[in-house]
C-alpha positions as CSV (number, residue, x, y, z in Angstrom):
1,X,185.4,123.9,67.5
2,X,183.5,125.9,70.1
3,X,185.5,128.2,72.3
4,X,184.3,126.6,75.5
5,X,185.9,123.3,74.8
6,X,189.4,122.4,75.9
7,X,191.0,122.9,72.5
8,X,188.6,125.7,71.4
9,X,191.2,128.3,72.2
10,X,194.3,126.4,71.3
11,X,196.5,129.3,70.1
12,X,195.6,131.5,73.0
13,X,196.1,128.8,75.6
14,X,199.5,127.7,74.2
15,X,200.8,131.3,74.2
16,X,199.3,132.1,77.5
17,X,200.6,128.9,79.1
18,X,204.1,129.4,77.8
19,X,204.2,133.1,78.9
20,X,202.9,132.1,82.4
21,X,205.5,129.4,82.6
22,X,208.3,131.8,81.7
23,X,207.1,134.2,84.5
24,X,206.7,131.3,86.9
25,X,210.2,129.9,86.5
26,X,212.2,132.6,88.4
27,X,209.4,132.8,91.0
28,X,209.4,129.1,91.6
29,X,213.2,129.1,92.1
30,X,213.0,132.1,94.4
31,X,210.2,130.9,96.6
32,X,211.8,127.5,96.9
33,X,215.1,129.0,98.1
34,X,213.3,131.3,100.4
35,X,211.5,128.3,102.0
36,X,214.8,126.7,102.8
37,X,216.7,129.9,103.6
38,X,216.5,129.2,107.4
39,X,218.5,126.0,107.4
40,X,222.3,125.9,107.6
41,X,223.1,123.3,104.9
42,X,225.4,123.7,101.8
43,X,222.7,122.1,99.7
44,X,219.8,124.2,101.0
45,X,219.6,126.5,97.9
46,X,219.6,123.7,95.3
47,X,217.1,121.5,97.3
48,X,214.9,124.6,97.8
49,X,215.0,125.5,94.1
50,X,214.1,122.0,93.2
51,X,211.2,121.9,95.7
52,X,209.9,125.2,94.2
53,X,210.0,123.8,90.7
54,X,208.4,120.5,91.7
55,X,205.6,122.3,93.6
56,X,205.0,124.7,90.6
57,X,204.8,121.8,88.2
58,X,202.7,119.4,90.2
59,X,200.3,122.0,91.6
60,X,200.1,123.9,88.3
61,X,199.3,120.7,86.4
62,X,196.7,119.1,88.7
63,X,195.0,122.3,89.9
64,X,194.5,123.2,86.2
65,X,192.9,119.8,85.4
66,X,190.7,119.4,88.4
67,X,190.1,123.0,89.6
68,X,187.1,125.3,89.1
69,X,188.8,128.3,87.5
70,X,189.8,127.4,83.9
71,X,192.2,130.2,83.3
72,X,194.0,130.1,86.7
73,X,197.7,129.4,87.1
74,X,198.8,127.9,90.4
75,X,202.1,127.5,92.1
76,X,204.2,128.6,95.1
77,X,203.1,132.1,96.3
78,X,204.5,134.5,98.9
79,X,202.0,133.8,101.7
80,X,202.3,130.0,101.3
81,X,206.1,130.3,101.2
82,X,206.2,132.3,104.4
83,X,204.4,129.6,106.3
84,X,206.5,126.8,104.7
85,X,209.7,128.6,105.6
86,X,208.7,128.8,109.3
87,X,207.9,125.0,109.1
88,X,211.2,124.1,107.5
89,X,213.2,126.2,110.0
90,X,211.4,124.7,113.0
91,X,211.8,121.1,111.6
92,X,215.6,121.8,111.1
93,X,216.0,123.0,114.6
94,X,213.9,120.3,116.3
95,X,215.7,117.5,114.4
96,X,219.1,118.9,115.1
97,X,219.9,119.5,111.5
98,X,218.4,116.5,109.8
99,X,217.6,117.3,106.2
100,X,215.5,114.2,105.8
101,X,213.3,115.3,108.7
102,X,212.9,118.7,107.1
103,X,211.9,117.2,103.7
104,X,209.4,114.8,105.4
105,X,207.9,117.5,107.5
106,X,207.4,119.8,104.5
107,X,206.0,116.9,102.3
108,X,203.5,115.9,105.0
109,X,202.5,119.5,105.6
110,X,201.8,119.9,101.9
111,X,199.9,116.6,101.9
112,X,197.8,117.6,104.9
113,X,197.2,121.0,103.2
114,X,195.9,119.2,100.1
115,X,193.6,116.9,102.1
116,X,192.2,119.8,104.2
117,X,191.5,121.7,101.0
118,X,189.7,118.8,99.4
119,X,187.6,118.6,102.6
120,X,186.9,122.3,102.4
121,X,185.6,121.8,98.9
122,X,183.5,118.8,99.8
123,X,181.7,120.6,102.6
124,X,181.4,123.7,100.4
125,X,183.4,126.2,102.5
126,X,184.4,128.2,99.3
127,X,181.5,130.6,99.5
128,X,182.5,131.9,103.0
129,X,185.8,133.5,101.8
130,X,183.6,136.5,100.7
131,X,182.9,137.3,104.3
132,X,186.5,138.3,105.1
133,X,186.6,142.1,105.6
134,X,188.9,144.2,103.5
135,X,190.9,145.6,106.5
136,X,191.7,142.0,107.5
137,X,192.9,141.1,104.0
138,X,194.8,144.4,103.6
139,X,196.7,144.0,106.9
140,X,197.3,140.3,106.3
141,X,198.7,140.7,102.7
142,X,200.7,143.8,103.6
143,X,202.2,141.9,106.5
144,X,203.2,139.1,104.2
145,X,204.8,141.5,101.8
146,X,206.9,143.0,104.6
147,X,208.0,139.6,105.8
148,X,209.1,138.6,102.3
149,X,211.1,141.8,102.0
150,X,212.8,141.5,105.4
151,X,213.7,137.9,104.8
152,X,215.5,138.8,101.5
153,X,217.7,141.5,103.0
154,X,220.2,138.9,104.2
155,X,220.7,137.1,100.8
156,X,220.6,140.5,99.1
157,X,223.7,141.4,101.1
158,X,225.4,138.0,100.6
159,X,224.6,137.0,104.2
160,X,223.0,134.1,105.8
161,X,220.1,134.7,108.2
162,X,217.1,132.9,109.7
163,X,214.7,133.1,112.6
164,X,211.7,135.3,113.6
165,X,211.3,138.8,112.3
166,X,212.5,140.2,115.6
167,X,215.6,138.0,115.4
168,X,216.3,138.9,111.8
169,X,216.0,142.7,112.5
170,X,218.0,142.6,115.8
171,X,220.7,140.5,114.3
172,X,221.1,142.6,111.1
173,X,223.6,145.2,112.5
174,X,226.0,142.6,113.7
175,X,225.7,140.6,110.5
176,X,226.4,143.6,108.4
177,X,229.4,144.5,110.6
178,X,230.8,141.0,109.8
179,X,231.0,142.0,106.2
180,X,228.7,142.0,103.2
181,X,229.3,141.1,99.6
182,X,229.3,144.2,97.5
183,X,229.1,142.1,94.3
184,X,226.0,140.3,95.6
185,X,224.4,143.6,96.6
186,X,225.0,145.2,93.2
187,X,223.6,142.2,91.4
188,X,220.5,142.3,93.6
189,X,220.0,146.0,93.2
190,X,220.5,145.6,89.4
191,X,217.7,143.0,89.4
192,X,215.3,145.3,91.2
193,X,216.0,148.1,88.8
194,X,215.4,145.9,85.7
195,X,212.1,144.5,87.2
196,X,210.9,148.0,88.0
197,X,212.0,149.8,84.8
198,X,211.5,147.0,82.2
199,X,207.6,147.5,82.1
200,X,208.2,151.2,81.2
201,X,209.8,150.0,78.0
202,X,207.7,147.0,77.1
203,X,205.3,144.6,78.9
204,X,205.5,141.9,76.2
205,X,208.6,140.3,77.8
206,X,208.4,139.2,81.5
207,X,210.6,141.6,83.5
208,X,211.5,139.0,86.1
209,X,212.9,136.6,83.4
210,X,214.9,139.4,81.8
211,X,216.4,140.3,85.2
212,X,217.2,136.7,85.9
213,X,219.0,136.1,82.6
214,X,220.8,139.5,82.4
215,X,222.1,139.6,86.0
216,X,223.1,135.9,85.9
217,X,225.2,136.5,82.8
218,X,226.7,139.6,84.5
219,X,227.6,137.5,87.5
220,X,229.6,135.1,85.4
221,X,232.1,137.9,84.8
222,X,232.3,138.8,88.5
223,X,233.9,135.6,89.8
224,X,231.0,135.2,92.3
225,X,231.8,132.4,94.8
226,X,229.7,129.3,94.4
227,X,228.2,129.7,97.9
228,X,226.4,132.8,96.5
229,X,224.6,130.8,93.8
230,X,221.9,128.2,93.6
231,X,224.2,125.3,92.8
232,X,223.5,122.2,90.8
233,X,219.8,121.1,90.7
234,X,219.2,117.3,90.2
235,X,217.7,116.7,86.8
236,X,215.0,114.0,86.0
237,X,211.5,113.2,87.1
238,X,210.8,113.9,90.7
239,X,210.3,110.9,93.1
240,X,207.9,110.5,96.0
241,X,209.5,111.5,99.3
242,X,209.3,107.9,100.7
243,X,211.7,106.6,97.9
244,X,213.7,109.8,97.3
245,X,217.4,109.4,97.6
246,X,217.7,112.6,99.6
247,X,215.3,111.3,102.3
248,X,216.4,108.7,104.8
249,X,213.4,107.2,106.6
250,X,215.3,105.2,109.2
251,X,215.5,106.7,112.6
252,X,212.8,109.3,111.9
253,X,210.5,110.3,114.7
254,X,207.3,109.9,112.7
255,X,204.9,110.9,115.6
256,X,206.8,114.1,116.3
257,X,206.9,115.0,112.6
258,X,203.2,114.2,112.1
259,X,202.3,116.5,115.1
260,X,204.6,119.2,113.7
261,X,203.0,119.0,110.2
262,X,199.3,118.9,110.9
263,X,198.8,122.5,112.2
264,X,201.0,124.0,109.5
265,X,199.1,121.9,107.0
266,X,195.8,123.4,108.3
267,X,197.3,126.9,108.2
268,X,198.5,126.3,104.6
269,X,195.1,125.0,103.6
270,X,193.2,128.0,105.0
271,X,195.7,130.5,103.6
272,X,196.0,128.8,100.3
273,X,192.2,128.7,99.9
274,X,191.9,132.4,100.6
275,X,194.7,133.2,98.3
276,X,193.4,131.0,95.5
277,X,189.7,132.2,95.6
278,X,190.8,135.8,95.6
279,X,192.8,135.1,92.5
280,X,189.7,133.3,91.0
281,X,187.7,136.5,91.5
282,X,190.4,138.5,89.7
283,X,190.3,135.9,86.8
284,X,186.5,136.2,86.7
285,X,186.7,140.0,86.5
286,X,189.0,139.9,83.5
287,X,187.4,137.0,81.6
288,X,183.8,137.9,82.5
289,X,183.2,134.3,83.7
290,X,182.3,132.8,87.1
291,X,184.5,130.2,88.8
292,X,183.3,127.2,90.9
293,X,184.8,127.9,94.3
294,X,184.3,124.5,95.8
295,X,185.6,122.7,92.8
296,X,188.6,125.0,92.8
297,X,189.4,124.1,96.4
298,X,189.2,120.4,95.5
299,X,191.5,120.9,92.5
300,X,194.0,122.9,94.7
301,X,193.8,120.1,97.3
302,X,194.7,117.4,94.8
303,X,197.6,119.5,93.4
304,X,199.0,120.3,96.8
305,X,198.7,116.7,98.0
306,X,200.6,115.4,94.9
307,X,203.2,118.2,95.2
308,X,203.7,117.1,98.8
309,X,204.2,113.5,97.9
310,X,207.0,114.5,95.5
311,X,208.8,116.9,97.9
312,X,207.3,119.9,96.3
313,X,206.5,123.3,97.8
314,X,202.7,123.8,98.5
315,X,201.1,126.8,96.7
316,X,197.9,128.4,95.6
317,X,196.4,130.3,92.7
318,X,198.9,132.9,91.7
319,X,197.5,136.3,90.8
320,X,200.3,137.7,88.7
321,X,200.8,134.5,86.7
322,X,197.0,134.2,86.2
323,X,196.7,137.7,84.9
324,X,199.7,137.1,82.6
325,X,198.1,134.0,81.3
326,X,194.7,135.6,80.6
327,X,196.1,138.7,79.0
328,X,198.3,136.5,76.8
329,X,195.2,134.7,75.5
330,X,194.8,131.8,78.0
331,X,191.2,130.9,78.8
332,X,191.0,127.1,79.4
333,X,192.6,124.4,81.5
334,X,195.0,123.7,78.7
335,X,196.9,126.9,79.5
336,X,197.7,125.7,83.0
337,X,198.8,122.4,81.7
338,X,201.1,124.0,79.2
339,X,202.6,126.2,81.9
340,X,203.3,123.1,84.0
341,X,204.8,121.2,81.1
342,X,207.3,124.0,80.5
343,X,208.5,123.8,84.1
344,X,208.7,120.0,83.8
345,X,211.0,120.5,80.8
346,X,213.3,122.7,83.0
347,X,213.5,120.0,85.6
348,X,214.2,117.3,83.0
349,X,217.0,119.0,81.1
350,X,217.8,122.6,82.0
351,X,218.7,122.2,85.7
352,X,222.4,122.5,84.9
353,X,221.9,126.1,83.6
354,X,220.0,127.2,86.7
355,X,223.0,126.4,89.0
356,X,224.7,129.7,88.1
357,X,221.8,132.0,89.2
358,X,223.0,134.2,92.1
359,X,220.9,134.1,95.3
360,X,221.0,137.9,95.5
361,X,219.3,138.0,92.1
362,X,216.4,135.8,93.3
363,X,216.3,138.0,96.5
364,X,215.9,141.1,94.3
365,X,213.0,139.4,92.4
366,X,211.3,138.5,95.7
367,X,211.7,142.0,97.1
368,X,209.7,143.3,94.1
369,X,207.1,140.6,94.7
370,X,206.8,141.6,98.4
371,X,206.6,145.2,97.5
372,X,203.7,144.4,95.1
373,X,201.8,142.5,97.8
374,X,201.8,145.5,100.2
375,X,198.4,147.3,100.1
376,X,199.6,150.9,99.9
377,X,196.1,152.1,99.1
378,X,194.9,150.7,102.4
379,X,197.7,152.4,104.4
380,X,197.2,155.7,102.4
381,X,193.6,155.8,103.4
382,X,194.1,154.9,107.1
383,X,193.3,158.4,108.3
384,X,190.2,158.6,106.1
385,X,188.5,155.3,106.8
386,X,186.5,154.6,110.0
387,X,188.7,154.3,113.0
388,X,187.5,150.7,113.7
389,X,188.6,149.6,110.2
390,X,192.0,151.3,110.7
391,X,192.5,149.5,114.0
392,X,191.7,146.1,112.4
393,X,194.1,146.7,109.6
394,X,197.0,147.8,111.8
395,X,196.5,145.0,114.4
396,X,196.3,142.3,111.6
397,X,199.4,143.8,110.0
398,X,201.5,143.8,113.2
399,X,200.4,140.4,114.3
400,X,201.1,139.0,110.8
401,X,204.7,140.4,110.8
402,X,205.7,139.7,114.4
403,X,203.5,136.7,115.5
404,X,202.1,134.4,112.8
405,X,199.6,134.4,110.0
406,X,196.8,132.3,111.3
407,X,196.7,134.2,114.6
408,X,196.5,137.4,112.6
409,X,193.5,136.4,110.6
410,X,191.8,135.0,113.6
411,X,192.2,138.1,115.7
412,X,191.2,140.3,112.8
413,X,188.0,138.4,112.1
414,X,187.0,138.5,115.8
415,X,187.6,142.2,116.0
416,X,185.8,142.9,112.7
417,X,182.8,140.8,113.7
418,X,182.5,142.5,117.1
419,X,182.7,145.9,115.5
420,X,180.1,145.0,112.9
421,X,177.7,143.7,115.5
422,X,178.1,147.0,117.3
423,X,177.4,148.9,114.1
424,X,174.4,146.7,113.2
425,X,173.0,147.3,116.6
426,X,173.4,151.0,116.3
427,X,171.6,151.0,112.9
428,X,168.7,149.0,114.2
429,X,168.3,151.3,117.2
430,X,168.4,154.2,114.6
431,X,165.2,152.9,113.0
432,X,166.3,150.6,110.1
433,X,164.4,147.4,109.8
434,X,166.1,144.0,109.4
435,X,164.7,143.6,105.9
436,X,166.1,146.9,104.8
437,X,169.5,145.7,106.0
438,X,169.7,142.5,104.0
439,X,168.5,142.9,100.5
440,X,169.4,144.9,97.4
441,X,166.1,145.9,95.6
442,X,166.7,146.3,91.9
443,X,163.3,145.3,90.5
444,X,160.3,147.3,91.7
445,X,160.2,151.1,91.3
446,X,160.1,153.2,94.5
447,X,157.2,155.6,95.1
448,X,159.0,158.8,94.4
449,X,159.8,157.7,90.9
450,X,156.3,158.3,89.7
451,X,156.8,161.9,88.8
452,X,159.5,161.2,86.2
453,X,158.3,161.8,82.6
454,X,158.2,158.8,80.3
455,X,160.8,160.4,78.0
456,X,163.2,160.5,81.0
457,X,162.3,157.0,82.1
458,X,163.3,155.5,78.8
459,X,166.7,157.2,78.6
460,X,168.3,156.0,81.9
461,X,168.9,152.9,84.0
462,X,168.0,153.1,87.7
463,X,169.9,150.9,90.2
464,X,168.2,150.7,93.5
465,X,170.3,149.7,96.5
466,X,168.7,148.5,99.8
467,X,170.8,147.9,102.8
468,X,174.4,148.5,104.2
469,X,177.3,147.8,101.8
470,X,179.9,146.1,104.0
471,X,182.3,143.1,103.8
472,X,179.4,140.6,104.2
473,X,177.3,142.0,101.3
474,X,179.9,143.2,98.7
475,X,179.6,140.0,96.8
476,X,175.9,140.5,96.3
477,X,176.5,144.2,95.6
478,X,179.0,143.3,92.8
479,X,176.4,140.9,91.3
480,X,173.7,143.6,91.4
481,X,176.0,146.2,89.7
482,X,176.8,143.8,86.9
483,X,173.1,144.2,85.9
484,X,173.8,147.7,84.6
485,X,173.6,147.4,80.7
486,X,176.9,147.8,78.9
487,X,175.3,150.5,76.6
488,X,173.7,152.6,79.4
489,X,174.5,156.3,79.1
490,X,172.9,157.5,82.3
491,X,172.9,155.4,85.5
492,X,171.1,156.6,88.7
493,X,172.4,154.9,91.9
494,X,169.7,155.2,94.5
495,X,171.2,155.3,98.0
496,X,168.2,156.1,100.2
497,X,168.2,152.7,102.0
498,X,172.0,152.4,102.2
499,X,172.5,153.1,105.8
500,X,176.1,152.1,106.3
501,X,179.3,151.6,104.2
502,X,182.6,150.2,105.5
503,X,186.0,150.2,103.8
504,X,185.2,147.0,101.8
505,X,181.9,148.5,100.6
506,X,183.5,151.8,99.8
507,X,186.2,150.3,97.6
508,X,183.5,148.1,95.9
509,X,181.4,151.1,95.2
510,X,184.4,153.1,93.8
511,X,185.3,150.2,91.5
512,X,181.7,149.8,90.3
513,X,181.4,153.5,89.5
514,X,184.7,153.6,87.6
515,X,183.6,150.5,85.7
516,X,180.4,152.2,84.6
517,X,182.1,155.5,83.7
518,X,184.8,153.6,81.7
519,X,182.0,152.6,79.3
520,X,181.1,156.3,78.7
521,X,178.1,156.5,81.1
522,X,177.2,159.3,83.5
523,X,176.7,158.2,87.1
524,X,174.1,160.1,89.3
525,X,173.6,159.4,93.0
526,X,170.5,160.3,95.0
527,X,169.6,160.6,98.7
528,X,173.0,159.5,100.2
529,X,172.6,158.9,103.9
530,X,175.0,160.7,106.3
531,X,177.5,157.9,107.0
532,X,177.9,156.8,103.4
533,X,178.2,160.4,102.3
534,X,180.9,161.0,104.9
535,X,182.8,158.0,103.6
536,X,182.4,159.0,100.0
537,X,183.6,162.5,100.7
538,X,186.4,161.4,103.0
539,X,187.8,159.1,100.3
540,X,187.3,161.8,97.6
541,X,184.9,159.6,95.6
542,X,182.8,162.7,95.7
543,X,183.7,165.0,94.0
544,X,186.8,163.5,92.3
545,X,184.9,160.6,90.7
546,X,181.3,161.7,91.0
547,X,181.0,165.5,90.8
548,X,178.9,167.4,93.3
549,X,176.3,168.4,90.7
550,X,175.7,164.7,90.0
551,X,174.5,164.0,93.6
552,X,171.0,164.9,94.7
553,X,169.2,165.2,98.1
554,X,165.9,164.0,96.6
555,X,164.9,162.0,93.6
556,X,162.8,164.9,92.5
557,X,165.9,167.0,92.2
558,X,167.5,164.3,90.0
559,X,164.3,164.2,87.9
560,X,164.5,168.0,87.3
561,X,168.1,167.7,86.4
562,X,167.3,165.0,83.8
563,X,164.4,166.9,82.4
564,X,166.6,169.9,81.8
565,X,169.2,167.6,80.3
566,X,166.7,166.2,77.8
567,X,166.0,169.7,76.6
568,X,169.5,170.0,75.3
569,X,170.2,168.9,71.7
570,X,173.1,166.5,72.7
571,X,171.1,164.3,75.0
572,X,172.6,160.8,75.1
573,X,170.6,157.8,74.4
574,X,170.4,155.1,77.0
575,X,168.5,151.9,77.9
576,X,165.7,151.9,80.4
577,X,165.3,150.0,83.6
C-alpha cells in the first residue's frame, strides 16, 4: 500500500501514536488540574484531571481526522490552559462557588472557541499567522512560560493559591509562613530532576511519564495526605455537559455565562490558532511536507467544539507531542487517532490508578514545561537586536504576565506595525524602489555575473535575494531557500538588494545557512548592505557561522575566490543554478 494512504505507514503510526499518548497522559492531567487550580473545592483536582483527559481525547481524535496536518498531535497546551484557568477562576468567583456554573462556562468557552476556529478556517485566516513578528511571539510565549511556572509554585509547596500574578506573588510570603509541605516539595523537586536528567541517559522513554510513575510510587511510602493528590477520577465514557451528573442546569444565569464565555472563547480561538499553526510549521520542517492551514483550523475547531460539549479542556496543536509522534514514526492521521484511543482507554479503566498521583509531581512536570516555553535565545540577544524589536519583546512579555494574553498580542502587533512602517518609510527615502522591497528574485542572472567563467558557473548554486527580510516576508524567504539543491556544494547568497533585516529575518537566515551547511555545502555571501551586515555581525552569524573570508564586497571578488578555488585539486562538485 502506498505511503500516502491512511494505513500506508501502519507500524510507524501505531508506535508514534502510542508514544505520543504516553507523553500526553501526564500533561493532560497536569494542565487539567492547573485549569481548576483557582477554585476552592475538594473535587477541583479530580474534576480538572478528568477535563484534561477529555479535552486531550476529543480534540486529539477529531483534529487528527479533520485537520490539515496529518502528523500533528493536539491536546491541552500551556497557553490555552492559562486562559482557561483565568476563565474558571472568574466563573467560580462570579457564581459564588457554583461548580456547575464553572463547568458550563468552560464548556461554552471551548464550544465558542471551536466555532470561531471553524469560521477562521472558512474565511481563510490561516495564512495571516505568518505576519506575526518574532519579538511578539517571543515575548508572548515567554510570558506564558513564566505564568505557568509561577502558578505551580503553590502546589509545589503543598499550598493552595489563586488569583492574578500580582496576587500570587504578593501572597506567597504569607502563604509560606503558614507552613509548607516538605514532602510535597521534595516530590516535586524529584520530578523536576528526573525530567531534566532522564534525557541525558535515554530519550527512548518519555521522561515525564517516568517521573510521574517513579515519584507517585515514592509518595505511597510517604503517607501523603489525600488532599495533596488528584483523588478519584470518574471512569466511563464522558457525557455532554447538559446531561452530566456533575452539572446542575437549574438556576443557572445563562445570559451571564454566555457573556462571560464569548470573549474567552474568541481569545482561545485566536491563541489556539496561532499555537496550532506554529506547530504545523514545525511538523512540516521535520516531515518535509506542507500542511493545509485553513483545513487545520477547521479540524481544530471541530475538536475543540466537541471537547467543550463533553466538559473537556480546549487545546491546540502540541509541539512536543507532535515532535515525539513524528520522530517515533508517525506520519498520517492514524497516529493522532491512536494517541486519542490510548487516552480514552485511561478514562475507561485506569482512572482509579491516577488518583494517587501527587499534585506537587504534576506541578514539577508543568514547571519543566513552562521552562521549555520561555524563549531564552530571544532574551539572550536583547542587547544585540534592534532596539525597537527589544522594546516589542519586553512590552509583550510584561503585558502577557501582568495583564492578559490577548492585550499583549494586540499591543505587540500595533507597536511592530508602526515601527515597520517607519522602517519602510526610511528605506524608500533612502532610494529603494517598492518593487525591490517586495520580491525575491531567484530566476534571472544579474548583470555582474557575466564575468564568471563557465567552469565556475557549473559548479555552484546562486541564490539571489531581492528585498528586506522581515516578519512579513520570512515565509516567502523560507520557500525560496528550499530551492537550494540538496547536493549543492557551494551556495552563493546574493544580498545586494536586501536592504533591511529584522530579528525574525535574522533567525530565518541563520536557520537557512545552518541547514545548507549541515548538508556539507559551503555558503558564500556577497554585497551585504550596512544594516543586514550590522545584524549579522551583532548576532555573530559572521564570523561564527559564515567566516569573514566567505563574505565579499563585490560579486567580482567572489568570482576571483571561486576561480582560485577551482585551481585546487580538491575542488568540490556542485550543481548549477
